[in-house]
C-alpha positions in Angstrom: 22.0 33.4 -30.8 21.0 31.8 -27.6 22.4 28.4 -26.7 19.1 26.7 -26.2 17.6 28.2 -29.6 20.9 27.0 -31.3 20.7 23.5 -29.9 17.0 23.1 -31.0 18.2 24.2 -34.4 21.2 21.9 -34.6 18.9 18.8 -33.5 16.2 19.7 -36.0 19.0 19.9 -38.9 20.5 16.8 -37.9 17.2 15.0 -38.0 16.4 16.6 -41.5 13.6 18.3 -40.1 14.9 22.0 -40.7 13.3 24.4 -43.4 15.8 25.1 -46.3 15.8 28.7 -45.5 16.5 28.4 -41.8 19.1 25.8 -42.6 20.9 28.4 -44.9 20.8 30.8 -42.1 22.1 28.4 -39.6 24.9 27.4 -41.9 25.9 31.3 -42.1 25.9 31.2 -38.2 28.0 28.1 -37.9 30.8 29.6 -40.4 31.1 32.5 -38.2 31.3 30.7 -34.7 33.6 27.8 -34.1 32.1 26.9 -30.9 28.7 26.6 -32.4 30.6 24.3 -35.1 31.8 21.9 -32.5 28.5 21.6 -30.8 26.7 21.0 -34.3 29.4 18.2 -34.9 28.6 16.6 -31.3 24.9 16.6 -31.8 25.2 15.2 -35.3 27.5 12.3 -34.2 25.1 11.7 -31.2 22.2 11.2 -33.5 24.1 9.2 -35.9 25.1 6.6 -33.3 21.4 6.7 -31.9 20.3 5.7 -35.4 22.9 3.1 -35.8 21.9 1.5 -32.5 18.4 1.5 -33.3 18.8 0.2 -36.8 20.5 -2.9 -35.9 17.4 -3.9 -33.8 14.7 -6.1 -35.2 11.2 -5.4 -34.5 10.2 -7.2 -31.6 6.5 -8.7 -31.9 4.7 -8.7 -28.5 2.7 -11.7 -27.8 -1.2 -11.2 -27.8 -2.5 -11.1 -24.2 -5.4 -13.3 -23.6 -7.2 -13.3 -20.2 -6.7 -16.9 -18.8 -9.2 -18.2 -16.0 -6.7 -20.7 -15.1 -4.8 -19.9 -11.8 -1.5 -20.9 -10.7 -1.3 -24.1 -8.8 -0.3 -22.4 -5.7 -3.5 -20.1 -5.7 -5.4 -23.2 -5.7 -3.4 -24.7 -2.9 -3.7 -21.5 -0.9 -7.6 -21.3 -1.2 -7.8 -25.2 -0.2 -5.7 -24.2 3.0 -8.1 -21.2 3.7 -11.2 -23.2 3.2 -9.8 -26.2 5.5 -8.8 -23.8 8.3 -12.0 -22.1 8.2 -14.1 -25.4 8.2 -11.8 -26.6 11.3 -12.3 -23.4 13.1 -15.9 -23.4 12.8 -16.2 -27.3 13.7 -14.1 -26.8 16.8 -16.1 -23.7 18.0 -19.4 -25.6 17.7 -18.1 -28.5 19.9 -17.3 -26.4 23.0 -20.2 -25.2 25.2 -18.3 -22.9 27.7 -15.0 -21.3 27.7 -12.0 -23.0 29.4 -11.3 -21.8 33.0 -8.1 -20.2 34.1 -5.5 -22.3 35.8 -4.0 -19.8 37.8 -5.1 -18.7 41.1 -5.6 -15.0 42.0 -3.0 -13.1 43.9 -3.7 -11.4 47.1 -3.7 -8.0 45.7 -6.3 -9.2 43.1 -8.6 -10.7 45.9 -8.2 -7.6 48.0 -9.1 -5.4 44.9 -12.2 -7.5 44.1 -13.5 -7.2 47.7 -13.2 -3.4 47.7 -16.2 -1.6 46.5 -14.9 -0.1 43.4 -14.1 3.4 44.3 -12.9 5.9 41.6 -14.1 7.7 38.5 -14.7 4.4 36.4 -16.5 2.5 39.2 -19.8 0.8 38.7 -21.5 2.6 41.6 -20.9 5.7 39.7 -22.3 4.7 36.7 -25.4 3.3 38.2 -25.9 6.6 40.2 -25.7 8.7 36.9 -28.5 6.6 35.4 -32.3 7.4 35.4 -34.1 5.0 38.0 -36.2 3.4 35.0 -32.9 2.4 33.2 -31.9 0.2 36.3 -33.9 -2.8 36.4 -33.3 -5.7 38.6 -31.3 -8.5 36.5 -30.5 -6.4 33.6 -27.0 -5.3 34.4 -24.0 -7.4 34.9 -21.4 -5.9 37.1 -17.6 -7.9 36.6 -15.4 -6.7 39.2 -12.5 -9.1 38.7 -11.4 -11.3 35.5 -11.0 -14.4 37.9 -14.4 -14.2 39.5 -18.0 -14.6 37.7 -20.0 -11.4 37.0 -22.5 -10.5 39.3 -26.1 -9.7 38.4 -27.9 -6.7 39.6 
């Protein structure tokens, strides 16, 4: 007999779920095989201990879960902080008409780069050259040559 089939039959026998004729055949096999008898004793003992462990525990009644619209106090505090921060941000943004100016002066390299006529692949001159003449209207393009100077209108 295969060991996995024997193990399933022994578990069914220990659980009391084996048919009487199959149980009689299994008994005959166990009398002839001492290794199978040892395995049957181990499985029987394991199931007996499992029943004892589970028999001593009382049935636990789970509490009924009811949906609650009451949030935790920290959730309300977080929401209030978010609303206050959003309000202060909007209030502060309305009070300013222009962006603050930079406090640092441009270095010589930056001034020299701004004075150059933007050579290279990403230059404004190259962009304007690739556009049709109807797309380039006077005053419709703003060219920003340097982050420390105001943009120029074309």
